[in-house]
C-alpha positions in Angstrom: 0.0 0.0 0.0 1.2 3.5 -0.8 2.3 5.7 2.1 -0.4 7.9 3.5 -0.6 11.4 2.1 -1.0 14.5 4.3 -2.2 17.9 3.3 0.5 20.2 1.9 0.6 22.5 4.9 -1.2 23.3 8.1 -1.9 26.7 9.5 -2.1 25.8 13.2 -3.4 29.3 14.1 -6.5 28.6 11.9 -6.7 25.0 13.1 -6.9 26.0 16.8 -10.4 26.1 18.4 -13.0 23.4 18.9 -13.6 20.5 16.5 -16.4 18.0 16.9 -15.8 14.3 16.2 -18.2 13.2 13.4 -16.8 9.7 12.9 -13.8 7.6 13.9 -12.2 4.2 13.7 -12.9 2.7 17.1 -9.9 2.7 19.4 -9.0 1.5 22.9 -8.4 4.9 24.4 -11.9 6.2 23.5 -13.7 3.1 24.4 -15.8 4.8 27.2 -16.8 7.7 24.9 -20.3 7.2 23.5 -21.3 10.7 22.4 -20.5 14.4 22.3 -16.8 13.9 21.6 -14.8 17.1 20.8 -11.3 18.4 20.9 -10.2 22.0 21.6 -6.7 23.1 20.4 -4.9 26.2 21.6 -1.4 27.4 20.8 0.7 27.7 23.9 3.4 30.2 24.6 6.1 27.6 23.8 4.7 27.1 20.3 3.2 23.7 21.1 -0.5 23.1 21.2 -2.7 22.3 24.2 -5.2 19.6 23.4 -8.4 19.1 25.5 -10.5 16.1 24.5 -14.0 15.8 26.0 -16.8 13.2 25.6 -19.9 11.8 27.3 -19.8 8.4 28.9 -22.8 6.0 29.4 -25.0 7.3 32.2 -24.3 10.9 31.3 -20.9 11.3 32.9 -18.4 13.5 31.1 -14.8 12.7 30.5 -11.8 14.9 29.8 -8.2 14.3 28.8 -5.7 17.1 28.5 -2.6 16.7 26.4 0.0 18.5 24.3 0.7 18.4 20.5 3.9 19.4 18.7 4.6 19.8 15.1 7.2 17.6 13.5 9.1 19.7 11.0 8.5 23.3 10.2 5.8 25.6 11.3 3.4 24.6 8.5 3.9 20.8 8.9 0.7 18.8 8.8 2.4 16.1 10.9 2.1 16.4 14.6 2.6 14.2 17.6 0.3 14.3 20.6 0.7 13.0 24.2 -1.6 12.7 27.1 1.0 11.2 29.5 2.4 13.4 32.2 5.0 16.0 31.1 7.8 14.2 33.0 7.4 11.3 30.6 7.6 13.5 27.5 11.2 12.3 26.8 9.9 8.8 26.1 9.1 8.3 22.4 6.3 5.8 23.1 4.1 8.4 24.9 3.8 10.4 21.7 1.2 9.4 19.1 1.1 10.4 15.5 -1.5 13.0 14.5 -1.4 13.6 10.8 -3.8 16.0 9.1 -4.6 14.2 5.9 -7.6 16.3 4.6 -8.9 19.7 5.3 -11.2 22.0 3.4 -10.0 25.5 2.5 -12.2 27.1 5.1 -10.8 24.8 7.9 -14.3 23.5 8.7 -14.0 19.8 7.9 -10.8 17.7 8.5 -9.6 14.1 8.6 -6.7 13.0 10.9 -4.9 9.7 10.9 -1.5 8.1 11.4 1.1 6.7 8.9 -0.3 3.1 9.4 -3.9 4.1 8.8 -4.7 2.4 12.2 -6.6 5.5 13.5 -9.0 7.9 11.7 -11.0 10.8 12.9 -13.3 13.0 10.9 -13.7 16.3 12.6 -15.9 19.3 12.0 -16.3 22.8 13.4 -20.0 22.1 13.7 -21.9 19.2 15.2 -23.6 18.4 11.9 -21.9 18.2 8.5 -23.3 18.8 5.0 -23.9 15.3 3.7 -22.4 16.1 0.3 -19.2 17.4 1.8 -19.0 14.4 4.1 -19.4 12.0 1.2 -16.8 13.8 -0.8 -14.4 13.6 2.1 -15.0 9.8 2.4 -14.4 9.5 -1.3 -11.0 11.2 -1.0 -10.1 9.0 2.0 -10.7 5.9 -0.1 -9.4 7.2 -3.5 -6.5 9.4 -2.4 -5.3 7.6 0.7 -6.4 4.0 0.3 -8.6 3.8 3.4 -11.1 1.0 3.9 -14.0 2.5 5.8 -15.9 -0.5 7.0 -15.0 0.1 10.6 -15.8 3.9 10.5 -18.2 4.6 13.3 -20.4 7.7 13.5 -20.2 9.8 16.7 -23.5 11.1 18.1 -23.4 14.8 18.8 -26.3 16.1 21.0 
């Protein structure tokens, strides 16, 4: 399979703010999240990005995870690494996960994020609901441009 393709460049200042999870490949670290999943990104003074993930659990409880992301490469690199482990473990490579922006519309309203092995996939939107034609077009690009198989893609309820 061909290597995964990222977008050409990422404007982190435009990317910051809140994104709602529209769909994802199920993963172990979000197993308790059943709805209302979103992520808020904010550039920190050191140039890295704070990441706050929130979701609803069964029974109405809310969950939150706070992490840090850093760009790999120059200031427009679409490849980032993110960690939710404590800062004192940041020197360990295994606490950093790949966060590659592989699709984004020119208005920075709809995005797809993955990793080099296509193990993870998130479709994110600035709004809780997405225009169906834009969503279908994005799915088509994921399949045709990046070789994704979307059978395991799971929609995320947003209330």
